[in-house]
N, C-alpha and C positions, 0 to 999 in steps of 0.2 A: 502494501500500499504504500503511496507517494505521501510523505510528511512534509506540511506546509508549518513551521514555526512560525512562534510567536511573531507579532508585528506589534515591535515598538515604539515610542517618542508619541503615541496617542494623544498626551497631553498637550501638545503644539497644537493640536483642532480645539484645546479647550480659551476660552477668552471672556471675561466681565462683563455681566450685563446688569440693566436695570433693574430695580427689584420691581415686582409686577404690579399693578397698579388695588388697591384693596381699600377693603369701605366695610371696616369693622364695626358691628354691633353688638351692643350686650344689654341682654336683659336682665334684672335683678329678681331673685325669689323674693328678697324681703326689702321694706323701704329702711333708708336706717333708724326711725322711730321705732320698727318693728326689732329687727334687727338689735336695740338698745335693750327694749323690754324683755325680749327672749334671752342674752348674755348677763341681764344683770344680776338677776339669782344665781345663775351657774358660777360666777364670779366671785361672789359672796361668800357661797359654800368654800370653793379655791380657799380664800382669805382666811375662810374660819380653819380650816386644817391645816393651813402654814401655820397657824399662831398657836394650835392645840395639840396637833401631832407630836410623836415624840421622834425629833426631825434635829440632824444636827445636818445644819448649812452654814459650810464656808462664806463667810464676810457678807451674813446673811443672807446669802442667794438660794433662792428654794425653783424648783423646775414642775412648771404648769404643762399642758397637753391642752393647744389649740388645734382641734379638728376642721379643717375648710370645708367650706362647701363643695361638692362634687363639679360644680360649674366654677369654679375659681382655682381650678390648679394648674392654669397653665403661667409659665413664668411670668407673663407682663401683669397676673393679677396678685404678685407674690403683696402680702400688707407689710410691705418695707416703710412705710409712712406711720402705719400704726406700732408697728414697734420703737421705731424710734420715737416716735414723740411721747409715748409711754413707758420710757425708757427701760423698757426689755430688748430680749438679746435671743435671736434664734439659734439653737445650739445643735439643733439635727432635727431630723423627719421621719418619719416610715411609713408603709401605707398600712389603711385598716378600711375594713366595708364599714359603711355608714348608709342609714335611712333618713335623709333630713325630711322635715317637718313641710318644706315648700320644695317647688323645682319650677322650672320654665318650660321644660320638657314635655312632650304629651307622655300621655299613659308612664308619667312616671309612678307611681304608687307601683306598678309590675314591675319592674324594675331594679336589678341590683349596683349599687354605686359604691369604686371605691372611692378614695380621698387621700389627701397626704395628712398627717397627724403629726404638726410641728412641737419639738420640744423648745420650750421659752424658760428663759433665764432671767431671774430678777428677783430685787429685794424685798420683803414684803412692806415696804415700805411703798415700792411703787406698784406693784400688783394691789395696795389697799387705795391708792389712789386712781388708779384707773378702776376700780370697782366705785368709790365713791363717786366716779365723773358720769358713770353708766346707771348710777340709782338715781342721780339728782333731776329733781324737775326741767331744766334746763336744758336746751337740744345741745347736739352734740358737735363740736366745732369740724368743721367741712374738713381738716387735716386730719380728722378718725372717722371718716365716711369708711375706710375698709373694715369698720365691724360686719359691715352688711356678708363680708366673705366669709365671716366665723359660722361657721354650723354650732359647734358645742367647744365650751371649755372644762375642761376637770382638770383633778388633782392626780400628780403622778405617785398612786401609793406603793410603799418598797415590796409588798405582797406581787405588782407587776412588773417587778424589776428579776426574781429570781426565776430562773428556767426551771425545768423540774428534772430528773433523775438523780443519781447519785453517784458519788463516786469513792471508789474502794481504799482510792492512796490519800483522802480529803484533800484534794487538790480541786483546784478552782481557776475560773479565770474571770476577772474582774474586768468591766468597762467603764471608766468615767469621762463624763462630759467634759469638755475642755471650755468655759466659757471664757472672754476676754479677760487678758490681766488686769485688765481697768475695772472689770466688774469684780471679778472674783480671785483678787491676787494670792490669796493662798489657798487656792482650792486644793492642790496637790498636798501640801505640807500638812494642812489637817484633813486630809484623806487617810495618811500615814499614819499622822498620829490618831486617828477614830481606831481605824483596824488594829494599831499597837494596845488598846484599850477594852480593844473588847474580843482580843486573842486570835485574831487572824495575822498571819504571818505573809506578809508581800516581798516578793523577791522584786523591789524596786529594779536592780542590776541587769533584770533581763524584759524590763517594761520594754512595750512599741508603743511611741505615738504615731500615727497616721492622721492627718489632715481633722485632725477637731476631737477626737480620740486617742482616751489613753487606755493600753492593752498589759493587763499587768496579771503575772501569775503568782497563784495563793495556797495557799495550805490551814484549816483549819477546821473546825466541826461543823457541821450543818447550821447550829442556835448560830454558832459565830457570826458564820458570811451573811443568814439572813439578817440578824440585827447590824451589820455591814451594811446591810441597800438601806437602812435609814439614811444614808448619806446623802443628801438633796442630788447630788449629780452624779451619782450612779446612775449608770443606765443599763446593766446586766449583769447579774452572778449567773456562772453558768458552771457545772462539773465538768473538769477538765477532762477532753477526750483523750483516747491512746493513740500510737502511733501505728499508723497503716501501711505495708509497703510488700507484702510478700504476696510472689505468684501461688498459682493455684497448680500445685502437683497433681494430673491428672492420669493415675495409672503408672505401669513400668511398662519399660521397653528396654530388649535388648542391648547393652551398650556397641555404638558403631562411632569407630573411630571420624576425629574430625577431619577432613581435608579442607583446609586452608588456602584462600586465594596467595597470591604475589604477594612481597612485601610491600607493596605500594598503596598509594591512596592517587582519587582522582585528583585531587586539587586541596594540594596541603597548604594551601592559604586560609581557608574557610577556618574561623574558630571555633570551635565545639567543646563544649563542656558535658561532663554524664553528674550531677551531682546525684551522689547515693550513699552505699556503704561502704565503697573501695573497692579495692582487689587482693586478694590473696599473693602471698607472699611468692607462689609457686603459680604462673600463670602462661599463658603461650601468647599473650597481647602485644608483648612489649615493640614488637616491628611499628604500629598503629598507636603508639603513646607518645602523645605531644609532653604531657608531662602529667606526674601525680601528686596531690596534694593534699595534706589532712587540715583540716582545719581547726582540730583539736590537739595538738601535737604531745600535750600532755597525756591523752588519752590511749590506752591499748586497742589493737582490733578485736574487731566481734567477727567469728568465721560465720555466723546467720546475716549478718550485714553485708560481709564480702563476698558470700555465696550471689545474695541477690544484685550486689554492684556488680560483679563480675556476668552475670545473666545480662543486665539491662546494656553493659557494653557488647556484650557480644550481639545482642538484638540488633545495636545500631552499627556496629561496624558489619556483619554479616547477614544480617538480616535472618527470616526463618530459616533454618538451615537442614539439607536433607542429607542423608547416609548416601555415603559415597558419590556426593555430588560438589565439587567446589562452587563457592558463591562468589560473587562480580568483585572487584573490586571494592573496597571503603569506599563510602566520597570524602572521607576527609579522617585526619588524625584526632583523637579525642583527645581533651584533659578530663583525667578521672578526677573528680575532689571527692575524696570521703567530708560528709557530714551527719556520717552517723558511727557510732564506735560502741566501745564497751561501757563506756558511760552511760551512752543512752539506755542499751540493754539489761542495765541495772535496773529497770524500772524507776530510773529516777522522775519523779512524779513531775519536775518542769521541763523535761526533755523534748516536748513540742516545739516551747519559745528558746531553748537552747539552738537547736537544730534550725528555726526559723532565723535566729541568728545567724548562724551559720548561710543560710541562701540570700537573705539581707547581704550580706561583706561580699558576698560573688556577684550578684545584681550590680550594686554599686561601683565595682571594679570597674565595669563596661569592657572588660575584655572580652567576653566571649558575643559572636554574632546569634549562637544557636545554643537553646539549653534544653537539656528534657530532666524533668523532675518527677520520679515513678514513686513519691511518698510523699506523705500529711498526716492529717489527723484523722481518725477514725469517726467523722462526723459527716453525716448527709447535710445537704445545705439547709437553712432555712432562709423564709424570704422575711420576716424580721428583721434583721441583721446581718451586717456582713464579717464575720471573723478577721482576726489579725492576718491570719495568712493571707487571705485571701486580698485583701487593704494593702498591705503591703507589697505586694507581688504585681497589683494591678498599678499601684502607684509607681512604684519601679518599670513598669514599663511602659508608661504612656507615654515614651516618647517615639513607639513603633520603631527603634532602632535591633529590638533584640525578638527573636521568634521564639518562644518556652513554650514544650509540649509539656501535657501532664497529663497523667493517668486517671480516670474517671473514677477507679475503684472497684473492687468486684464484691460487693456487696449488693451484685440484680437480684440474689436469689432470696434477700429476706423480703418482710412486709410490705407490700408498694401500698397501700392503704395507709398505712403508718407514717409514711416518708421513708421510712430504713432504707430501703431499694434506690433511693435516689442518689444523683452522682455526691461526690464527698469533696468538702475542702480542698484545695483550693481550686479546685476543678470548675468552680464557678466564676473565676476569675475573667473580666471580658477582657482582659489585653492578652491572653495566652489562650491557647489551641488545647480544648479539653478531648483526650482519646478515649474511644472504648474500644470493645474488643469485637472484632467478629469470629464466626464462629469456623470460616473454610477461608481458602485462600482460590476456591474453583467457584463457578457462576453458582449453586447452590447454597448460598451463604442467608444468614441471618446474625442478630445479635449474639455472642454468645451469651449463656444464662447467666455466668454469675456478673456481667457486666453493667456497672452502675445506670439506672435509666436517669432522663431527664423528667420533667424539662429544670433549667436553671432559674435563678432569680431575672425577675425583669428588670432595666434590660438586662441581655444574657440568656434570653430565654431558651434559646436553639442549644441543649446541649444535652450530651456531647455536642461541640462541634463537626467530629469527625469518629468513624470507625476504621480500624486496621486491623490485620490477622493478629487475635492474641492466643489461638490456640485452644483446642478442649478436647474432651474425652476422646473422641472419634480421631482429631486427627490434633495431633501436640504440637507446641512449636519446640524445634531442637535449639538447642544453643550449647555452647562448648560449657563443658567441668573446667575443675581446675588441673594444673601440672602443664606440665612441657610439653607433653605429650599426649593433649586432651583428648574425650571423648563427646559424643553427643548426648546432652539430658532431655527429655522431655516433662514440658511442662505448661503453663498456661497461665494467662493474667494478663490486666491491662499496664501492668507495668512494664513486659513485654510490645504492647501494640503500639504504648507511647515512641519507645525510642523509635521502632520501627519506622510509627508517622514520621518522627525527624531524621529518620534516616532519606525517607522521601524527599523533605523540605531540603536536606542539604544537596542529593542529589541533583534536583532542580538547579543549587545555586549554583554548585559544580561544572553543569551540563551547559548551563546559559555565561556564568562567569558574572562580573561585577555588575552588569547594566540592571539586573533587577534586586530593590532591595529587600531587608525581612520582610518588609511589609507586603509586599507587590507577592512576595514565595507563599506568606498565610493568603491572600487573595486567590492563587494559582491554587493552593490545594482545595479552599473551599469550591473553587469552581467546578473542580475538575473530579470532584465525589460523586456519586450515584448513589441513590438511597434505593431504587428500584422500588418493589412494594410496600418497603418497610418501613414505620411511621416516626417521624422526625425526636419524639420524644425517647426512642431506641436508639436511632442511628444516627439524629442529628443531621446533615445536607449530604451524608451518605458514605460509602466505603470511597477509600483512596485508592486511585488506579494499582495495580501490580509495578506498573513501569514509569520511570522518571517520563519519559517521552510522550507517555500518555495524558500528562499532566500540561505540555508544552508545545504537543502539538497535535494537530488535525488533518483530517484525507481532503479528497479532494472534495467540492462546492461546500468547504468551510474557511472560514478565517478567524483566530482567536488573535485578540487586541489587547494589549495591557496599557492602561495610562496610570503613571505617577507625578501625581503635583501636588499643588498644596492648596486649601481655603481659606478665606479669612473670616472671620466670625462676622456673622449678620449680612454678610455681601453673599451677591448669588454668581455662580460660573456656569456656564452653559458650555458643555461639552457635545461635539457634534459626534458622531458615529458617521466612520469614512464611509462613504457611498464609491459604486466603481464609476468608470467615465457613462455607460450606458445605461446606468442604473442598474435597479434590480429586475430580475424575469421571474414569474413564477411564485411560488410560497416562497416567504424568508420568516424564519427562525431568528429570534434574537434570545441570548440571555446574558445576565450578568449580573455581576456579583462584587459591593463595594464593599471595601473594608479599609477601617481606619483605626489608631489607637486612640483611646480617649483618655484626659485626666478623668479622676473621680473624686468623689464626696462619699468618704466612708460612712461618716455620721448620718448621710439620708440614702438609705437605699432605696428609699423609693423615687428619687433623682439622681442616681447613682452616676451615671454619666455625666460629666460636663458639657460633654459636644455630641450635637445630632446632627440627621444628615435629613431635610425634607428634597425629592428628587423627585419632579414632575418629567414624565414622558411622553415628547412632541414628536409625532411621525413626522411631521413636514413643516417648520417654520413660516411657511406662507401662506398657510389654511388657519381661517379663522371661521367659528362661528357667528354667524348674523349679530352685529350687534359688538360683541365680544373684542377686546383692546390685547387680548394675550392669544398667540397661537393654539389650536385646537392640541386637548392633552388626552393621553388613555391611559389609563390604570395601571400597573405595570409592576410595584412593590407596596405602595403604600392605601391607606384610602382615598377620594377624591381632595382636589383642594380646597381647604380651609376650614377642614373638619375638626371639631372641636379636641379639645386636648384628651378628655378623656378615651374620645374613640382611639384615637392614635396611640395612649398608652396601652388600651384593652389590646389592639392589634400589633403591640411589640415590633412597632415600626420605627417610631419616629427615633429614637434614644438608642436604638442599638448600635455597634460596630460593625455590623454583617447585616446588609440585606443584600437579596439575593431574587432575584424574580425572572420570568419568561415570556415572551409572545408570539405569538404566531400570527401571519398576515400576508395578505397579497402585498408583492412586491410594490406595485403602482402605489402602496397606502406610504411606502417609505421614499418623501422626498429628498428633504432634507433633514433626517430626524437628528433630535439632542435630546441629551439627559440637560434639565435646567436643574442645576443642585444648588441648595441655601443650607450656607453653614450656621445653624443655632448654637451659641453657647448659653450656659447657664450655671449659675451658683448657689448650691444650696435649694435650687429650684426657683431662685430669685434671677433677675436678672443678671448680666456678668459684665464683668468692665474687661473681660480677652482682650488684647489685642496681636499675642502670635497665630501665626498661621497654623493649620491642622493640616498634617501628611493624609494624602487618602491614595490609596491604590484602586484602580476599578478594571477589571477582565472581562469581557464581551465576547461572547463566541457568536458568528451567525453563520446560518446552515441555509444554502438556496440550490437545494438537489439540481437544477437546474442551469445552475454557472458552475461548471466544474473547475473551471480556474479561477473560483473567487478571490482567493488571497495572491494571487499573482494582478487580478484586476486591480486590487484594492492598493497595492505596492503602486502600479502603474499609475493610478489617477494621486498619486501623492508623492511624485520624484522631490528626490534630497528634503523629505521630510519625514514622512515614514520610514521604517528602516524593518527588514527581517533580524532579529534575534536568532543568529543559527550555533548552533555548538561546533566547538573549532576543534572538537576531540570524537573520537569514538566512545560510547559509552553506554551502559545495559545494568540499568541499577534496578534489578527487580526487588519486588518488595520481599523476594522469598529467596 
C-alpha cells in the first residue's frame, strides 16, 4: 500500500479574525429584592453557626459555601464584585447538584441541574456585615446586584470535610484552603499548632502546595483527625491510600530464552525516562540504558519493585515480545529512575508523598521529553476533589513540553456501581495520557477485564485516553526476566500497556524527527486510535495502531495534516483546511483532533482547566444564511454556537483538553472550509487576565475515495507552504 506521510506546517494556513457579532441577553430567575429576601435568612443562619460552633478560625477567618444558580455558571457571571464589596474571598469551588426555586428555562422543574459551589472565606465581621445588609429594610447597592446569582448560602460543616473509609495505618491526607496572606496570614502555622494540640502528627516536610491548596500527610486516630476538621480552612480529610503498581500475573508459561535486538536505538537524541522501581543489579538492558538514577540514594533496593521496573523498561524497549522472535530496535535509550525503594516497601505511611516528591523533582528538571509512570495511589478518582498526585502532575505538565503516559490501574474487575472499578489517580490528569489495556493484539480485541474504566472527571471525561495491549490470561504480555541471559516472562497489566503506548509515541518522534512537538505526538496518538464498537468509558478514543507508520501515514485517497500553533486568550483564529486546486470530488470525510495542555485550578475541580476552546466548523466561508453576518456553520465538535454554559459543561466539550469529531459530506459542500477557534481563559471560574499564548496541535484526516492522489494534490496546491514530513530512515516499530 502507498504510504502518504503527514503534511506539515498547516499552521501557516491559520490567521487571526475578528470576533463574530454577538448580542447576549440575560433573563434573571430572581429580582434583586427577591434574592435579598431569599438569602437573608440563609446567611443569618451561617453567621450564627460561625459564632456558636466549636470552630478554630485562623485570624478569625471562616469558610462558607455559596452555590450559584445554574443560570450563572459561565465565567462572565462570576460574582467578583459581590465578593470584593463584602470583603470576602473565593478560595475554591466544586460541582454539586441543585434544585433551584425558580429558573428562566422552560419545563425546568423536570430537569436536573449542576452548579458551582464556591468556597468563600472571610472574617466573622465581614459575614455579619453582609448579613445585616441583606436583612436591612433599605435596598441593596447596585454594586451588590450579583446576589441574584446566588441560589444558596450554607455553612461548611466539619462533618462534610471528612471522607469515609478506614486507615489501617492511621495515616491520612489533609487538604487545606489557602486564603490570601492578607486575609489569613497565620493560616498554616495555626493549623500545625491545632494539629499538635489534638494529637495529629503532620509531616510538613512532605507537604505539597498546588495553586491554592496545601496537601499534607498525617498520622493520628480517627477521632483526632475528625476534630482537626473543625479548623475552618480544612477542605478535606481522607484516609491515605496505598501504592498501586504490580502487573497481574496470569498463569504460567514454559521459560523461553529472550531474543534481543541489536545494541542500537533508532534515535539516541530523544530523552526518555522510566519512573519506577529501578532495575536489578543483574540485567540485560545495559546497551539501551542512557543512565540509572536512584532518587533516595540512602535507601536499599527492593526486589519486588525492581522486578516491576524491569518489566516496564522491557515493555518500552522491546514491546510485547514473542518467543523466538527478535523485536525491532528500541526507538530510544531510557533513563531508569528509581522512585520506589526498600523504604517504600516497609509500609511507610507516607510513602505516597515521598514518591510524589521524587516524581516532582524529575518533572521540574525538564530533562525528559517522554516519561512513563506505571504507579500511583490505589485510589479511584473522585469528582468532588482532585488528588495531590493529579494536581501536581497536571501543573507541571501545563506547558505541553512533556508527554507523560500513566497506567489507569488494574482494578477494572471491582464493583463498578460503587466507583471502585474507575480509573485510578493520577490517570485523571488532563495533561497526561492515561493508558488502559486491551486484551489482544489481534482484530478480536476488547478492554482487558482488569483494566480500569472511565469516565474521568469533567473536564477530562474521556478516560482512559487510549488503550494498548497489556495482555490477559489467554494472550499474556511477555517481557524479559533479570539476568544477563534473560528468559521471557508472561504477565499482564496496565503497567505494561502504558510504556508500550509511550514506545509508540517515541517511535513517531524517532521516525519523523524534531518537526513534531510532544503535544503534536500526543494529538497524533489520540487521532489514530480506533475504538471500534467499544464504549468510550472502556477504551477512550480507542486502541493504538500496532505500528508507528499507521499513526503518521495514510493510504490512497487520504491526507493527514498537522497544525502546530499558538492561540491568544480571548482571540479568534481561523484555521483553513487545505483544499486541492480542483476542489473536492465525491464524498469527503473529515476527522479532526484538537489537543492542548492547560494550566489548572486545583482548588476548583468544577472549573479545573483554565483554558478551553470553542471551535466552529464552517464548510465554506463564502456561504451565508439569509440575513446572517457570519458564514454558515455545521456541528462538528460541540453544541451550536452560543449554547449556554450548563449545556456546554454537560456536553464535556468547551473546557476539555482534547476535542475530537468527524463529519461526512459532499465534496461540493467544502468550498473554503475552516475551523474558527476561540481561546477562552478563566481563573477559578472567573474572567482571566491571562496573556500568555496557548500552544495547540490539530490533526486532520481527509478521505475522498474518488481522489486517489488527494495527498499529492493538496501539496501541489500549496507549493512552498505545506510540506510532507517524511522519514529519512527505515523504521518498523510494532507495538509487539
